[in-house]
C-alpha positions in Angstrom: -19.2 48.4 -11.9 -21.7 46.0 -10.6 -24.2 47.3 -8.0 -26.3 45.0 -5.9 -28.7 46.3 -3.3 -32.2 47.6 -2.6 -33.6 51.0 -1.9 -36.8 50.8 0.1 -38.9 54.0 0.6 -42.0 54.8 2.5 -44.6 56.4 0.4 -46.6 57.2 3.6 -43.6 59.0 5.0 -43.0 60.8 1.7 -46.6 62.1 1.8 -46.3 63.2 5.4 -42.9 64.9 4.9 -43.9 66.5 1.6 -46.8 68.3 3.4 -44.5 69.5 6.1 -41.9 70.8 3.6 -44.4 72.2 1.1 -43.4 70.2 -2.0 -44.9 67.2 -3.7 -44.8 63.6 -2.5 -43.2 62.7 -5.8 -40.3 65.2 -5.1 -39.9 63.7 -1.6 -39.7 60.2 -3.1 -37.1 61.4 -5.6 -35.0 62.7 -2.7 -35.4 59.3 -0.9 -34.3 57.4 -4.0 -31.3 59.6 -4.6 -30.3 59.4 -1.0 -30.7 55.6 -1.0 -28.7 55.1 -4.2 -25.9 57.3 -2.8 -25.8 54.9 0.2 -25.6 51.9 -2.2 -22.6 53.4 -3.9 -20.7 54.1 -0.7 -21.8 57.5 0.6 -22.6 57.8 4.3 -24.1 60.5 6.5 -23.0 59.5 10.0 -20.8 62.5 10.7 -20.8 66.1 9.6 -18.1 65.7 6.9 -19.8 62.7 5.4 -23.2 64.4 5.6 -21.8 67.4 3.8 -20.4 65.3 1.0 -23.7 63.3 0.6 -25.8 66.4 0.6 -23.6 68.0 -2.1 -24.1 64.9 -4.3 -27.9 64.9 -3.5 -28.2 68.5 -4.6 -26.3 67.8 -7.8 -28.4 64.8 -8.6 -31.7 66.5 -7.8 -30.9 69.2 -10.3 -31.7 66.6 -13.0 -35.3 67.0 -11.9 -35.0 70.8 -11.3 -35.4 70.1 -7.5 -33.8 71.9 -4.6 -34.0 69.8 -1.4 -36.0 71.3 1.4 -33.0 71.1 3.7 -30.9 73.5 1.5 -29.4 76.1 3.7 -26.7 78.7 3.2 -23.4 76.8 2.7 -21.9 78.4 5.9 -24.7 77.1 8.1 -24.3 73.6 6.6 -20.7 73.5 7.6 -21.4 74.7 11.1 -23.4 71.8 12.4 -26.1 69.3 11.8 -29.4 70.3 10.1 -32.8 68.8 10.2 -32.8 67.0 6.9 -33.3 63.5 5.7 -30.3 61.4 6.8 
C-alpha cells in the first residue's frame, strides 16, 4: 500500500488542550498524529457511526503508548450521541 499525504498538528493547541485534559502535550500530540493518520488511511468522523469506528481505532493505537484518550467514556454513552473529543 502506498500512502501519500500530510498530517499537520498544532503544538500550541496541543499544549492548551493538554492542560485542559490534564495530560502531557506529548500525549495530546500523539492523539493528533494517530487521528490524522487514520484520516489518511480512510477513516472519517463526520457522523456518529464513523466517529465510533475512528475512536475505536484511536484507542487501540494509543494503547501502544499506554495512553487512554481523554474523551474515553463508557461505551454506552459513546453510542448514544456525540461527545466533546477531538474530531
